[in-house]
C-alpha positions as CSV (number, residue, x, y, z in Angstrom):
1,M,-9.5,49.7,40.2
2,G,-11.3,47.0,42.1
3,G,-12.2,43.5,41.0
4,V,-11.7,40.0,42.5
5,C,-8.9,39.6,45.0
6,P,-6.5,36.8,44.0
7,D,-5.9,35.9,47.6
8,C,-9.4,35.7,49.1
9,N,-11.4,35.5,45.9
10,R,-13.8,38.2,47.1
11,R,-15.0,41.1,45.0
12,W,-14.0,44.5,46.3
13,R,-14.1,48.2,45.6
14,P,-11.7,50.9,46.7
15,A,-12.9,53.4,49.2
16,P,-13.4,57.0,47.8
17,G,-10.1,58.9,47.5
18,T,-7.8,55.9,47.9
19,A,-7.2,55.1,44.2
20,L,-4.2,57.3,43.9
21,L,-2.8,56.1,47.2
22,R,-3.0,52.5,46.1
23,Q,-1.3,53.3,42.8
24,L,1.6,55.0,44.7
25,S,1.8,52.2,47.2
26,D,2.5,49.7,44.4
27,F,6.1,50.7,45.0
28,L,7.1,50.1,48.6
29,A,10.3,51.8,49.8
30,H,13.0,49.6,51.1
31,P,14.6,51.2,54.2
32,R,18.1,51.5,52.6
33,S,18.2,49.8,49.2
34,G,15.9,52.1,47.2
35,P,12.4,51.4,45.8
36,L,11.5,47.8,45.4
37,R,8.5,46.4,43.5
38,F,5.8,44.9,45.6
39,R,3.9,43.0,42.9
40,G,0.1,42.5,42.8
41,Q,-0.8,45.4,45.1
42,R,-3.5,46.8,42.9
43,E,-5.2,43.5,42.5
44,L,-5.6,42.9,46.3
45,C,-8.5,43.9,48.5
46,G,-7.7,46.1,51.5
47,T,-7.5,43.3,54.0
48,C,-5.1,41.2,51.9
49,W,-3.1,44.3,51.0
50,R,-2.5,45.1,54.7
51,R,-1.6,41.5,55.4
52,R,1.0,41.4,52.6
53,A,2.5,44.8,53.7
54,R,2.9,43.5,57.3
55,Q,4.6,40.4,56.0
56,H,6.8,42.4,53.7
57,Y,8.0,44.8,56.4
58,G,8.0,42.3,59.2
59,A,10.9,40.5,57.5
60,F,13.2,43.5,58.1
61,N,13.3,42.6,61.8
62,N,14.9,39.2,61.3
63,P,18.1,38.7,59.3
64,G,17.1,35.0,58.8
65,H,13.9,36.0,57.1
66,L,15.8,38.4,55.0
67,I,18.0,35.5,53.7
68,L,14.9,33.4,52.9
69,R,13.5,36.3,51.0
70,A,16.8,36.7,49.1
71,L,16.8,33.0,48.2
72,E,13.2,33.1,47.0
73,S,13.8,36.3,44.9
74,L,17.1,35.1,43.4
75,P,15.6,33.1,40.4
76,R,13.4,35.9,39.2
77,D,14.9,39.2,40.4
78,R,18.6,39.5,41.2
79,A,18.4,43.1,42.2
80,L,15.7,42.4,44.7
81,A,17.7,39.4,46.1
82,R,20.8,41.6,46.4
83,A,18.8,44.2,48.3
84,W,17.5,41.6,50.8
85,A,21.1,40.2,51.2
86,D,22.6,43.6,51.7
87,E,20.0,44.4,54.4
88,A,20.8,41.1,56.1
89,V,24.5,41.9,56.1
90,R,23.9,45.4,57.5
91,R,21.8,44.0,60.3
92,N,24.1,41.1,61.1
93,P,27.6,41.3,59.5
94,G,28.4,37.8,60.9
95,L,25.7,36.1,58.9
96,A,27.4,33.7,56.5
97,A,24.3,33.0,54.4
98,A,24.0,36.6,53.4
99,Y,27.5,36.7,51.9
100,L,26.7,33.4,50.2
101,V,23.6,34.8,48.4
102,R,25.6,37.9,47.3
103,A,28.3,35.6,45.9
104,Q,25.7,33.7,43.9
105,I,24.3,36.9,42.4
106,A,27.8,38.2,41.6
107,G,28.7,34.8,40.0
108,A,25.6,35.0,37.8
109,Q,26.8,38.4,36.7
110,R,30.3,37.2,36.1
111,D,31.7,39.6,38.6
112,W,34.3,37.1,39.7
113,A,36.2,39.3,42.1
114,R,33.2,40.3,44.2
115,A,31.8,36.7,44.1
116,L,35.1,35.3,45.3
117,A,35.4,37.9,48.1
118,D,31.9,37.0,49.4
119,C,32.7,33.3,49.2
120,D,35.9,33.8,51.1
121,R,34.0,35.7,53.8
122,T,31.4,32.9,54.0
123,V,34.1,30.3,54.4
124,A,35.9,32.4,57.1
125,L,32.6,32.7,59.1
126,N,31.6,29.1,58.7
127,E,34.2,26.6,57.6
128,R,31.6,23.8,57.5
129,D,29.4,25.4,54.9
130,G,29.6,22.9,52.1
131,E,27.6,25.1,49.7
132,A,30.2,27.9,50.1
133,W,33.0,25.6,49.2
134,F,31.1,24.3,46.2
135,L,30.2,27.8,45.0
136,R,33.8,29.0,45.5
137,S,35.0,26.1,43.3
138,Q,32.6,27.1,40.5
139,I,33.5,30.7,40.7
140,K,37.2,29.9,40.5
141,L,36.6,27.8,37.4
142,G,34.6,30.6,35.9
143,C,37.4,33.0,36.6
144,A,40.0,30.7,35.2
145,S,38.2,30.4,31.9
146,T,38.6,34.2,31.4
147,L,42.3,34.4,32.2
148,K,44.9,34.7,29.5
149,D,47.7,33.7,32.0
150,R,47.5,29.9,31.7
151,A,49.7,29.3,34.7
152,R,47.4,31.4,36.9
153,A,44.4,29.6,35.3
154,R,45.8,26.2,36.1
155,E,46.5,27.3,39.7
156,L,42.8,28.4,40.1
157,E,41.6,25.1,38.6
158,A,43.6,23.1,41.1
159,S,42.3,25.2,43.9
160,A,38.8,24.7,42.6
161,A,39.2,21.0,42.6
162,A,40.3,21.1,46.3
163,D,37.3,23.2,47.2
164,L,35.0,20.8,45.4
165,L,36.4,17.8,47.3
166,R,35.9,19.7,50.6
167,A,32.3,20.5,49.7
168,A,31.5,16.8,48.9
169,A,33.0,15.7,52.2
170,L,31.0,18.2,54.2
171,A,27.8,17.3,52.4
172,V,28.2,13.6,53.3
173,G,29.0,14.4,56.9
174,S,26.2,16.9,57.3
175,T,23.7,14.4,55.9
176,R,24.7,11.8,58.5
177,Q,24.5,14.4,61.3
178,A,21.1,15.7,60.2
179,A,19.6,12.1,60.2
180,G,19.7,12.1,64.0
181,D,19.1,15.8,64.7
182,E,15.5,17.0,64.0
183,A,16.0,20.4,65.7
184,R,18.3,21.8,63.0
185,D,17.8,25.3,61.7
186,P,15.6,25.2,58.6
187,V,17.8,27.7,56.9
188,A,20.9,25.6,57.4
189,L,19.0,22.5,56.2
190,L,17.9,24.4,53.1
191,E,21.5,25.4,52.4
192,Q,22.6,21.8,52.9
193,G,19.9,20.6,50.5
194,R,21.1,23.1,47.8
195,V,24.6,21.8,48.1
196,L,23.5,18.2,47.7
197,M,21.3,19.2,44.7
198,Q,24.2,20.8,43.0
199,A,26.3,17.7,43.6
200,G,23.5,15.6,41.9
201,D,22.4,13.9,45.1
202,W,18.6,14.3,44.5
203,A,17.5,11.9,47.3
204,G,19.8,13.6,49.9
205,A,18.6,17.0,48.8
206,R,15.0,16.0,49.1
207,R,15.6,14.6,52.6
208,A,17.2,17.9,53.7
209,A,14.3,19.9,52.3
210,S,11.8,17.7,54.1
211,Q,13.6,18.2,57.4
212,A,13.6,21.9,56.8
213,L,9.8,21.8,56.2
214,E,9.3,19.8,59.4
215,N,10.7,22.8,61.3
216,N,9.1,25.5,59.0
217,P,6.2,24.3,56.9
218,T,5.8,27.7,55.2
219,L,9.4,27.8,53.8
220,I,8.6,28.3,50.1
221,A,12.2,27.7,48.9
222,A,12.2,24.3,50.6
223,H,9.0,23.3,48.8
224,M,10.6,24.5,45.5
225,L,13.8,22.5,46.2
226,R,11.8,19.3,47.2
227,G,9.6,19.7,44.1
228,F,12.6,19.9,41.8
229,C,14.2,16.8,43.4
230,G,10.9,15.0,43.0
231,R,11.0,15.8,39.3
232,K,14.5,14.4,39.0
233,L,13.6,11.2,40.9
234,G,10.4,10.6,38.8
235,D,8.0,11.3,41.7
236,F,5.9,13.7,39.7
237,H,2.8,13.7,41.9
238,E,4.8,14.5,45.0
239,A,6.6,17.3,43.1
240,L,3.2,18.6,42.0
241,A,2.0,18.7,45.6
242,D,5.1,20.7,46.6
243,Y,4.7,23.3,43.8
244,T,1.0,23.6,44.6
245,R,1.8,24.3,48.2
246,A,4.4,26.9,47.2
247,I,1.7,28.6,45.1
248,E,-0.8,28.5,48.0
249,L,1.9,30.3,50.2
250,D,2.7,32.9,47.5
251,S,0.3,33.1,44.6
252,Q,2.7,35.7,42.9
253,H,5.6,33.2,42.7
254,G,6.1,33.0,39.0
255,R,8.8,30.2,39.1
256,A,6.4,28.0,41.1
257,W,3.8,28.3,38.4
258,L,6.3,27.5,35.6
259,D,7.7,24.5,37.5
260,R,4.2,23.1,38.2
261,G,3.4,23.4,34.6
262,A,6.6,21.4,33.7
263,V,5.6,18.7,36.1
264,K,2.1,18.5,34.6
265,V,3.7,18.0,31.2
266,L,5.8,15.1,32.6
267,I,2.7,13.6,34.1
268,A,0.9,13.8,30.7
269,Y,3.7,11.8,29.1
270,S,3.8,9.3,31.9
271,V,0.1,8.7,31.4
272,D,0.2,8.6,27.6
273,E,3.3,6.7,26.7
274,P,2.2,3.3,28.1
275,L,-1.0,3.6,26.0
276,Q,1.0,4.5,22.9
277,A,3.3,1.5,23.5
278,A,0.4,-0.9,23.7
279,A,-0.5,-3.1,20.7
280,G,-3.9,-1.4,20.2
281,P,-4.7,1.6,18.0
282,P,-3.2,4.9,19.3
283,Y,-5.4,7.7,20.7
284,R,-4.7,10.2,17.9
285,K,-1.5,11.9,19.3
286,Y,-2.3,11.8,23.0
287,C,-5.0,10.1,25.1
288,P,-7.7,12.4,26.6
289,E,-6.2,12.3,30.1
290,A,-2.8,13.4,28.8
291,V,-4.5,16.2,26.8
292,Q,-6.2,17.4,30.0
293,W,-2.8,17.5,31.8
294,L,-1.2,19.4,28.9
295,L,-4.1,22.0,28.9
296,E,-3.6,22.5,32.7
297,A,0.1,22.9,32.1
298,H,-0.6,25.6,29.5
299,V,-2.6,27.5,32.2
300,D,0.3,27.3,34.6
301,Y,2.8,28.4,32.0
302,D,0.6,31.3,31.0
303,K,0.3,32.5,34.7
304,G,4.1,32.1,35.2
305,A,4.8,34.1,32.1
306,H,2.4,36.9,33.3
307,L,4.1,37.1,36.7
308,D,7.7,36.9,35.3
309,P,7.5,38.7,31.9
310,D,11.3,38.8,31.7
311,D,11.7,35.0,32.1
312,D,12.6,33.7,28.6
313,S,12.0,30.1,29.6
314,A,8.3,31.0,30.2
315,G,7.8,32.1,26.6
316,L,9.7,29.1,25.2
317,S,7.7,26.7,27.4
318,L,4.4,28.2,26.1
319,L,5.6,28.1,22.5
320,E,6.7,24.5,22.8
321,L,3.4,23.4,24.5
322,E,1.3,25.2,21.9
323,I,3.0,23.3,19.1
324,I,2.5,20.0,21.0
325,L,-1.2,20.8,21.5
326,D,-1.6,21.6,17.7
327,R,-2.3,25.2,18.4
328,H,-0.1,26.2,15.6
329,K,-1.6,29.6,14.9
330,E,-1.2,30.6,18.5
331,A,2.3,29.3,18.4
332,V,3.1,31.5,15.4
333,A,2.0,34.6,17.3
334,R,4.0,33.5,20.3
335,A,7.1,32.9,18.3
336,A,6.9,36.3,16.6
337,E,6.5,38.0,20.0
338,W,9.3,36.2,21.8
339,W,11.7,36.3,18.9
340,N,12.0,40.1,19.4
341,R,12.3,39.7,23.2
342,I,14.8,37.0,23.9
343,P,18.4,38.3,24.1
344,E,20.3,35.2,25.3
345,P,21.9,33.4,22.3
346,G,21.2,29.9,23.4
347,K,17.5,30.5,24.0
348,R,17.3,32.6,20.8
349,M,18.5,29.4,19.0
350,A,15.7,27.5,20.6
351,C,13.2,30.2,19.7
352,A,14.3,30.1,16.0
353,W,13.9,26.3,16.0
354,L,10.5,26.3,17.7
355,G,9.3,29.3,15.6
356,A,10.2,27.7,12.3
357,I,8.4,24.5,13.2
358,A,5.3,26.5,14.3
359,F,5.2,28.5,11.1
360,I,5.7,25.4,9.0
361,L,3.0,23.3,10.7
362,A,0.6,26.4,10.5
363,G,1.0,26.3,6.7
364,K,3.0,29.5,6.4
365,K,5.1,30.1,3.2
366,E,8.8,29.6,3.4
367,R,9.5,33.4,3.2
368,H,7.8,33.8,6.6
369,W,10.0,31.4,8.4
370,A,13.2,31.7,6.4
371,Q,14.8,34.0,9.0
372,F,14.5,31.3,11.7
373,R,16.2,28.7,9.4
374,E,18.9,31.1,8.5
375,H,19.6,31.9,12.1
376,L,20.0,28.2,12.8
377,E,22.3,27.8,9.8
378,R,24.5,30.9,10.6
379,N,25.0,30.4,14.3
380,S,26.8,27.6,16.2
381,T,25.7,28.7,19.7
382,T,24.9,26.0,22.1
383,P,21.0,25.7,22.1
384,A,19.6,26.2,25.6
385,W,16.7,23.8,25.3
386,E,16.1,20.1,25.3
387,P,14.7,18.6,22.0
388,E,13.0,15.5,23.3
389,Q,9.4,16.8,23.4
390,I,9.4,18.1,19.9
391,D,11.3,15.0,18.7
392,G,8.5,12.8,20.1
393,Y,5.8,15.1,18.8
394,L,7.1,15.0,15.2
395,A,7.3,11.2,15.4
396,R,3.6,11.2,16.5
397,V,2.6,13.6,13.7
398,Q,4.2,11.2,11.2
399,K,2.5,8.2,12.7
400,E,-0.8,10.0,12.7
401,G,-0.5,10.6,9.0
402,K,-2.7,13.8,8.8
403,C,0.0,16.4,8.2
404,P,0.7,17.2,4.6
405,P,4.0,15.4,3.6
406,A,5.7,18.7,2.4
407,R,5.1,20.4,5.7
408,L,6.3,17.4,7.7
409,A,9.4,17.2,5.6
410,D,10.2,20.9,6.1
411,A,9.6,20.6,9.9
412,Q,11.9,17.5,10.1
413,R,14.7,19.3,8.2
414,V,14.6,22.2,10.6
415,H,14.5,19.8,13.5
416,A,17.5,17.9,12.1
417,L,19.4,21.2,11.8
418,F,18.7,22.0,15.4
419,L,19.7,18.5,16.5
420,S,23.0,18.9,14.7
421,R,23.7,22.0,16.7
422,Y,22.6,20.4,19.9
423,R,24.6,17.2,19.5
424,S,27.7,19.0,18.4
425,S,27.6,21.2,21.5
426,K,27.2,18.1,23.7
427,E,30.1,16.4,22.1
428,A,32.3,19.5,22.5
429,S,31.4,19.9,26.2
430,P,33.9,18.2,28.6
């Protein structure tokens, strides 16, 4: 017990007799939804711990704050998000946003009946909620894909198409209305931004998130949304600022650390690629400034993986980055660790691909990485990872000319096998 507080950076020691109390208080009791994890308790000093506890329990007094907590918890902990949403519904049964969050959770769990019921309730409470119409269309499509009765499936697909058109019309209308109304509820603006993001309107979603932040600068979900839109629009430094601000507001937000690491990788490539394209000699694989950005991204990925140990994308991001940084021995250990932890088939395909390349470039014998290659050969699952970074890295390795030809040839064969699965899945998708 004791150490350096991550919030105030001061060294602290627990008072005599409080060690057991602090261990027990690591689990705070939700009033009605059972015990919920309150992360980072044992690392905080007494002052910061009390501040966190006040913030934690203060949210129970405001259903709007409960919804914000549910939205922020949804990417990393569905059970926690469900608890916040259930508490919001209990306190205000007429709050449409609470039903919408519950529908998102049920849809992710493929519980189509519950998700559709919550979407119907949301639409009944607020017919102008574009996100509810959009989500209902996606849930109907998901439900239709599981039906054996093709007539009923076609009926659901037609209904989903009508819902999607209604969502698009509402999103356009709400954007125009928001342009002249600066006093909008930040929660409503955030929901509007999420609808526009799902429709692919990155600029519109970023404007909605910015308007929400004007009314509530501490809204972490809005910073996360605006950062994601900035990444899609190529404004990497603005996205970096948003993710940094989200981390300042909540240093335990694992997704913010991971997304900031991803932005730093994009900045590294944006710095390095013009130099590689120049006529002069290349800077080994990456220029020094790009290497520094990649090293900082590794720190962020590592922090995010520590905060969200169940997030498979964190482990794959670290594995990919360690390969790119030529840390092949570290990548071998990472691949062996995550190969036994990743259950999702698409990400398991990506782990087999990255693991095989890491083992090959580290000089391991074929018997050590044959299981990865065999997994890629036996399975036709859609890979849940983009190949561009490793594709570019192998091209740089070949251009550099320092990798033994046999290793490079094996790595390229494994990469070609992964690309065949990736491209065939893309061609098969509608």
